N, C-alpha and C positions, 0 to 999 in steps of 0.2 A: 504494500500500500504506500503510495507516494504522496507526501504532503504537498499542498499548494504553498510554496515558499518563494514565489517569484519576486515579491516586493518586501521580503522580510528582513533584509540586511539592516545592520544597525544604524547606518547613516549618522555618524557623529555621536552615537550613544556608546554605552559600554561595549567593547568589542567582543564578538563571539568567536571562539577558537574551536574548530573541529579537530578531533584526533582520528587519524586513520593508520592502518598498518596491519600486518598479518597477525593471526592468532598467536599469542605468546610473545609478541614483539615487545610488550611492555607499555602499552598505552595507559594503563591504570597507574603505573609507576610514574610516568610523565605527568599524569593528571594530579597525583598527590604532590609532586614537586611544584607544579603550578599553583596548587591550592596553598602551599606554604609561602608562596610569593604574593598572595593576595587575590588570587582568582577563586571563583566559586565553581564547583564541578557539578554538573548534572550527569549522574551515573545511571545510564539506562538499565544496566544489569541489576543494580541494586533496586531500582524502581520496579523492575519486572518481578523480583523476589516479593516485593510488597503486593503487587497485583495478584500473585499466586496465592496470597493469603486472603484475597477478597472472596467472600462467599459466593458472589455471583459468578466470578470467573471459575471457581472450583465447581460450581453446579454445572456450568456449560461444558467444561472439559470432561466431566463425568458422564454427561449425556452423550458426548461424542465417543469416548474411549473406555468407559467403565470405571468402577470404583478402584481398580488397581492402580490408577494414576494418582491416588491420594496416599499420603503417609499416615502413620498411626494417629497423628494429631488432627487429621482432616485437611491439612494443607496440601497443595499440589506438589507432587514429587517431581522435581525437575529432571531427575535421571530417567524416570519412567516416561516422561513426555519426550525427552531427547531420543530415547530408543525408538519412539514412533516417528517423530517428524524428520529425523535425519536419515531415515530409510524410505521416506515417502514425501517427495516435494509437494504434492498436493495437500497433504496434511500440514506441512510447514506453512504453506500459504494460508490455510484456514486458521491456524493458530495466530499468525501475524495479523490477520484480519480482526481477530478478537483483541489482541494486545495493543496494536499500534495506535488505534484511535485514542485509547486510554492514555498511552504514553504521550501522545501529541498534546492532549489537554493538560496533562501534568507539566509538560515542558513549557507550554505557552504561559501557564500561570506562574511558574517559577522564574522564567525570564523577566516577566513584568515585575515581579517582586524584587529581583536582584538588580534590575536597572534603576530601581528607586533607592537603592542603597549606595551612598557615595563611597563607602569603604570597599566596594567590590571593584577590583581593577579590570577584571575580564570575566567572561562566562565561558566555561569549557564544556564541550559536549563529548563525553566519553561514552561512545555507543558502538556496538559491534558492526553496524551496517550504515556507516555515515553516507557513503556514496550510493549504496544500493537503495536506500530509502529516500534519496534526494535531499538529505539534511545538509549536505555540503552547500546548498544554495542559501541556507540560513546563516552560514558562517561568513565572517569577514576574511578569515584566513583558515587554511587547513594545514595542520602539521602532520607529516608522515613519520611514524616511528619505525625505524628500519632495524631489522635483525635477520641474520641468515637463517636458512631453513633448519640447519643442524642445531643452532642455538635455540630456536623457537620450539623445536621438537623436544629437546631436553627439558625445557621449562614446563611444557604441558604434561610431559610424562611425570616429572617430579611434583608439580603443583596441582595437577588435576586428575592424575591417574589415568590419562588417556594413553592410547597406543599411537604410533605414527600413522597407522591406517585411519584412526578416528580423526586425527588432525587433517589428513588429506580429504576425507569425506566432507568435512565441514568447510574447508577452504574451496572445494570444488563448487560449492553453492554461492560463492562470493565472486566479485569482480577480480580480475587478475591484479596481482600486487604491483607489477610494473606499470600498469595503467593508473593505479591509485597514486603511485609515487610521482609519475609524470604530471598528474593533475594537482598535486599539492603545492603549497606556497613555500613551505619550509620543510627541511629534513632534519630529524634528530636521530643520530646513530645510537643504538643501544646494544652494542656488541661487547662492551667492556664492563667496568665495574660501576657501582652506584655513584661514586664521586665524579666520574667522567660524564655520566648521564645528567647529574645535577648541574654541572658546569655548562654542558651543551644546552640544556633546557633553559637555564637562566639567560644565556646569550640570545637564544631565539625569542624568549619572552620580552627581553629588553628591546629587541629589534621590532617586534610587533607593536609594542606600546609607543615606541618612537614614531613608527609609521602612522599609527592611529592619531597621535597628537598633531601630526602634520596634515591630517585629512587624506592620507594615502594608504589604502588597504593592501597595496602590493608590497612584497617584501623588499627591504633595502639590500639584503644579502641573504644567501642561503647557507 
C-alpha cells in the first residue's frame, strides 16, 4: 500500500530523514545515534509490535489464519505470522493492507507533534520498507546504511536467529540494494566498529542540518 506523499516534504520545517539499507545493515543503530544527537525516531517495527497487541488486529488475523497465530497471552505471535507471509506474497500483501493504514495514521500524528517541539532537531523514519512503500517521498533526505552481505548475515544469525536462507527470502521481497543506494542522498558505512559508525553518523547529520539551514535539501557531500 503506497501512501499519497507527493506534497508532504517538510518545506522549511523540521527535516525528515529516511533510513534505508539491507536487513542487518544497522539502520536501528544509526537511528539510536541520531536520537542521541537530538533527533526523534519513528520506529515502524516497534509500532507494529504495538499494533499486534491491538484486539482488533488480533481478531482479524485470527479470522484469516486461526488461533495458532496468537501466543499464550493472546497477542499476535510475530514468528507465526512471519512463517505464513514470507512463504506467500499474497498473504504478505493482505497483512500490509491491515497494518499500513494504521501505521500511516500513527506516523502522521507523531510528525505533527514532533514538528511542534522546538527541541527536536530532525525526525527519523526507521522503517523496513522506506522505498517500497513510497515513504522516501516524505523525506527531505535518505541515508543509506551500507554493510556487506557477509556482515549482515552474521548479524541476523546472531541477533535474530535466522539462517542465511531466511535473510535471502526476505530480501528477495524488497527492492535491490544497489538501487536503494543509488537513490539515497547520503551513505553511512557500517562495516567496522561502533565508534566509526558514531563518527560517520555525526558527520552526515551535521551535513544534513547545515543543508537544511540553508534551505537546500540536497547533500553538500557524501
